[in-house]
C-alpha distance (Angstrom), angle and dihedral (degrees) to the residues before:
residue distance angle dihedral
I1 . . .
A2 3.80 . .
Y3 3.78 120.7 .
T4 3.80 141.8 159.2
T5 3.79 129.3 -127.0
M6 3.78 135.8 -173.2
T7 3.79 115.6 -118.9
S8 3.80 123.6 -140.5
D9 3.81 90.2 -101.1
R10 3.85 90.2 56.6
F11 3.79 95.2 -104.0
S12 3.81 125.4 126.1
R13 3.76 129.5 -114.1
L14 3.81 127.0 -161.8
E15 3.80 111.1 -147.2
M16 3.76 139.4 168.9
I17 3.78 134.1 -151.7
D18 3.80 126.4 -158.8
K19 3.79 122.0 -110.6
N20 3.82 91.0 -100.4
G21 3.80 91.1 55.9
T22 3.78 91.9 -126.3
E23 3.80 106.6 103.2
T24 3.79 125.8 50.4
R25 3.79 127.0 -170.8
Q26 3.77 129.5 -166.7
I27 3.79 110.0 -131.6
A28 3.83 104.3 179.0
D29 3.81 144.8 -17.8
F30 3.80 123.3 -137.3
D31 3.79 133.7 -166.6
K32 3.82 88.0 -144.5
L33 3.79 134.0 54.1
A34 3.83 112.0 -75.7
F35 3.82 119.1 -166.3
N36 3.85 147.5 151.3
P37 3.83 99.0 48.9
S38 3.81 115.5 -170.5
W39 3.83 128.6 -179.2
S40 3.80 122.4 -129.2
S41 3.80 112.7 -120.2
D42 3.82 92.2 -106.8
G43 3.82 91.6 51.0
S44 3.80 95.5 -124.6
K45 3.82 99.8 107.4
I46 3.78 140.6 36.9
L47 3.78 123.3 -147.6
F48 3.82 114.3 -151.4
Q49 3.78 143.8 156.0
I50 3.81 130.8 -116.7
M51 3.81 122.3 -157.1
E52 3.78 105.3 -127.2
A53 3.80 131.2 -168.7
A54 3.80 121.1 -53.8
G55 3.81 94.1 17.4
S56 3.80 97.3 -64.0
S57 3.78 122.0 128.7
S58 3.79 137.7 -149.9
I59 3.80 133.1 -147.6
N60 3.79 115.7 -127.8
I61 3.79 137.1 -179.9
I62 3.79 124.3 -152.0
D63 3.79 123.7 -163.8
T64 3.81 103.3 -136.9
R65 3.80 93.1 -151.9
T66 3.82 97.7 52.0
N67 3.85 100.5 19.6
H68 3.83 87.9 -132.0
I69 3.82 109.6 156.3
E70 3.80 122.1 -151.6
K71 3.80 119.6 -166.6
L72 3.81 108.1 -149.0
D73 3.78 118.0 -127.2
V74 3.81 100.6 -112.3
T75 3.80 120.7 137.3
G76 3.80 114.8 -148.1
S77 3.77 131.4 25.6
P78 3.81 110.5 -51.1
T79 3.81 120.2 -168.8
S80 3.81 139.0 -171.6
P81 3.82 98.2 23.1
G82 3.79 119.8 -169.0
W83 3.80 138.5 177.4
S84 3.79 125.5 -112.0
P85 3.83 113.7 -121.0
N86 3.83 91.7 -100.6
D87 3.85 94.4 41.1
N88 3.81 95.0 -121.7
Q89 3.82 96.6 108.2
I90 3.80 137.4 43.8
V91 3.80 122.7 -148.9
F92 3.82 120.6 -157.3
A93 3.79 143.2 155.4
M94 3.80 124.2 -116.9
E95 3.80 134.2 161.3
R96 3.84 93.0 -4.6
K97 3.80 92.1 -53.0
I98 3.79 135.1 100.9
F99 3.80 116.7 -130.4
V100 3.78 136.0 -171.2
L101 3.81 118.8 -150.5
S102 3.81 117.2 -160.5
L103 3.79 110.8 -141.0
D104 3.81 89.6 -161.4
N105 3.81 97.2 62.9
N106 3.84 104.3 3.2
S107 3.82 92.1 -117.8
L108 3.79 116.4 156.3
T109 3.81 120.9 -148.7
N110 3.80 126.3 -170.8
I111 3.79 102.4 -143.1
Y112 3.79 103.4 171.1
E113 3.81 141.7 19.1
L114 3.80 114.5 -141.1
A115 3.79 122.3 -143.2
D116 3.80 118.1 -154.2
C117 3.78 96.1 -34.1
F118 3.75 132.3 85.7
P119 3.81 122.9 -156.7
S120 3.77 118.5 -128.4
D121 3.79 92.4 -176.1
F122 3.78 134.7 -1.5
D123 3.77 139.8 172.0
W124 3.76 121.7 -109.6
I125 3.80 115.1 -68.8
S126 3.79 115.6 -140.3
I127 3.78 117.6 -131.3
D128 3.78 119.0 -163.3
């Protein structure tokens, strides 16, 4: 299980706990709010968001073996990110639209226009 906590100095910490609930491990500390962690299907990476300046957010991926963090190239304020079943795409909502970002070639596709609703969580959307 991956989760985020606030530290006493108002920073964020990304942590994980084993499936037995007995061993915790600190993965990373941030000087901004980190939230919405989500494991890749192979368990090697965690997708999460960081609250950036002026209320915008970024999508980031951390490799849990190396602790290398990659900030994905998305302009705006993406929300509710999720992995594709084979971990090669990220789906997220932004500006009343749903997008898919290919991690193979960094292409961004707008797949759906939202009306007056905004998803807080959704299952993977298949694109053919």
